[in-house]
VOTITOR-999994 format. One record per residue (C-alpha): residue number from 1; x, y, z. Coordinates in Angstrom, 2 decimals. Each point is the difference from the previous one (the first is absolute). Example, Ala and Ser with C-alpha at 12.3 -4.5 7.8 and 13.67 -1.06 7.14 Angstrom:
# VOTITOR-999994
+------+---------+---------+---------+
: resi :       x :       y :       z :
+------+---------+---------+---------+
:    1 :   12.30 :   -4.50 :    7.80 :
:    2 :    1.37 :    3.44 :   -0.66 :
+------+---------+---------+---------+
***
This chain:
# VOTITOR-999994
+------+---------+---------+---------+
: resi :       x :       y :       z :
+------+---------+---------+---------+
:    1 :   -5.58 :    6.46 :  -28.49 :
:    2 :   -0.20 :   -2.75 :   -2.50 :
:    3 :    3.24 :   -1.45 :   -1.28 :
:    4 :    0.43 :   -1.62 :   -3.36 :
:    5 :    2.02 :   -3.21 :   -0.20 :
:    6 :    2.95 :    1.92 :   -1.44 :
:    7 :    0.10 :    2.25 :    3.09 :
:    8 :   -1.07 :    3.22 :   -1.72 :
:    9 :   -2.91 :    2.03 :    1.33 :
:   10 :   -2.72 :    0.46 :   -2.63 :
:   11 :   -0.36 :    3.75 :    0.72 :
:   12 :    3.63 :    0.77 :   -0.93 :
:   13 :    1.45 :   -0.10 :   -3.49 :
:   14 :    2.52 :   -2.79 :   -0.63 :
:   15 :    3.53 :    0.86 :    1.02 :
:   16 :   -1.10 :    2.65 :    2.51 :
:   17 :    1.92 :   -0.40 :    3.29 :
:   18 :   -2.04 :   -0.86 :    3.06 :
:   19 :    0.68 :    1.73 :    3.31 :
:   20 :   -1.51 :   -1.93 :    2.86 :
:   21 :    1.35 :   -0.13 :    3.54 :
:   22 :    1.22 :   -3.28 :    1.40 :
:   23 :   -2.59 :   -1.83 :    2.10 :
:   24 :    1.50 :    0.95 :    3.37 :
:   25 :    0.94 :    3.65 :   -0.57 :
:   26 :   -3.12 :    1.51 :    1.60 :
:   27 :    0.33 :   -2.12 :    3.11 :
:   28 :    3.70 :    0.86 :    0.30 :
:   29 :   -0.79 :    3.71 :   -0.29 :
:   30 :   -2.64 :   -0.38 :    2.73 :
:   31 :    2.54 :   -1.61 :    2.37 :
:   32 :    2.58 :    2.73 :   -0.73 :
:   33 :   -2.61 :    2.69 :    0.69 :
:   34 :   -1.02 :   -1.73 :    3.24 :
:   35 :    3.63 :   -0.22 :    1.10 :
:   36 :    0.56 :    3.71 :   -0.79 :
:   37 :   -3.09 :    1.03 :    1.99 :
:   38 :    1.09 :   -2.15 :    2.96 :
:   39 :    3.52 :    1.47 :   -0.11 :
:   40 :   -1.44 :    3.52 :   -0.11 :
:   41 :   -2.23 :   -0.77 :    2.99 :
:   42 :    3.01 :   -1.27 :    1.97 :
:   43 :    2.06 :    3.09 :   -0.83 :
:   44 :   -2.82 :    2.43 :    0.80 :
:   45 :   -0.76 :   -1.87 :    3.22 :
:   46 :    3.66 :    0.20 :    0.99 :
:   47 :    0.09 :    3.73 :   -0.70 :
:   48 :   -3.26 :    0.60 :    1.89 :
:   49 :    1.04 :   -1.91 :    3.14 :
:   50 :    3.46 :    1.57 :    0.35 :
+------+---------+---------+---------+
***
């Protein structure tokens, strides 16, 4: 996306709010998902082996 010097995107009308995720949100969500899958694997493994 091209940015104008005033920080507005050219495809949006002036004054329109911009909703963009912070730069690290996707990576954080990936780590949370990985942690949840690992926790689920530990719980299911504990249930299976008891």
